[in-house]
C-alpha positions in Angstrom: 9.3 18.9 -38.8 7.6 15.4 -38.8 10.1 14.2 -36.2 9.2 16.9 -33.7 5.5 16.3 -34.2 6.1 12.6 -33.6 8.1 13.3 -30.5 5.5 15.6 -29.2 2.8 13.0 -29.8 4.8 10.3 -28.0 5.4 12.6 -25.1 1.7 13.4 -24.8 0.8 9.7 -25.0 3.3 8.9 -22.2 1.9 11.7 -20.0 -1.7 10.5 -20.5 -0.9 6.8 -19.8 1.2 7.6 -16.7 -1.7 9.8 -15.3 -4.1 6.9 -15.9 -1.8 4.5 -14.0 -1.3 6.8 -11.1 -5.1 6.9 -10.3 -5.2 3.4 -8.8 -8.2 1.5 -7.8 -11.5 3.2 -6.7 -12.1 3.3 -2.9 -14.0 0.4 -1.3 -16.8 1.1 1.2 -17.1 -1.0 4.3 -20.1 -0.8 6.6 -19.9 -2.0 10.1 -18.8 -1.2 13.6 -15.3 0.1 14.4 -13.6 -2.5 16.6 -10.3 -0.7 17.0 -7.6 1.7 15.7 -3.9 0.9 16.1 -1.7 3.5 14.4 -2.9 3.6 10.8 -4.6 0.2 10.9 -8.4 0.3 11.5 -10.3 -2.8 12.4 -14.0 -2.9 11.4 -16.5 -5.7 12.3 -18.5 -5.8 9.1 -22.2 -6.3 8.9 -21.6 -9.9 8.0 -19.6 -10.4 11.2 -16.1 -10.7 9.8 -13.2 -8.5 11.0 -11.9 -6.3 8.2 -8.4 -4.7 8.6 -8.1 -1.4 6.7 -4.8 0.4 6.3 -5.5 4.2 6.4 -3.6 6.8 4.3 -2.3 10.0 5.8 -5.3 12.0 4.4 -8.2 9.6 5.4 -11.7 10.7 6.1 -14.7 9.0 7.7 -18.5 9.2 7.4 -21.2 8.4 9.9 -24.8 7.3 9.4 -27.1 7.8 12.3 -30.9 7.8 12.6 -32.4 11.2 13.3 -36.1 12.1 13.9 -37.6 14.2 11.1 -38.6 16.8 13.7 -35.0 17.7 14.3 -34.4 18.6 10.7 
């Protein structure tokens, strides 16, 4: 009985640790102007003036910030 409880505990610990490893690093936000897109490589000219190369995943998404007059809301 103790052996199966130990085995179940080890299996649970393995599942939890593997799920934590699979999450990876949090996303990094880049603000700037899009300079180009070549396949899945996006080039952005950052606000600091440097070119940043970003490899896009298959399920990437983009956001846009644009000034809008309050009267249009």
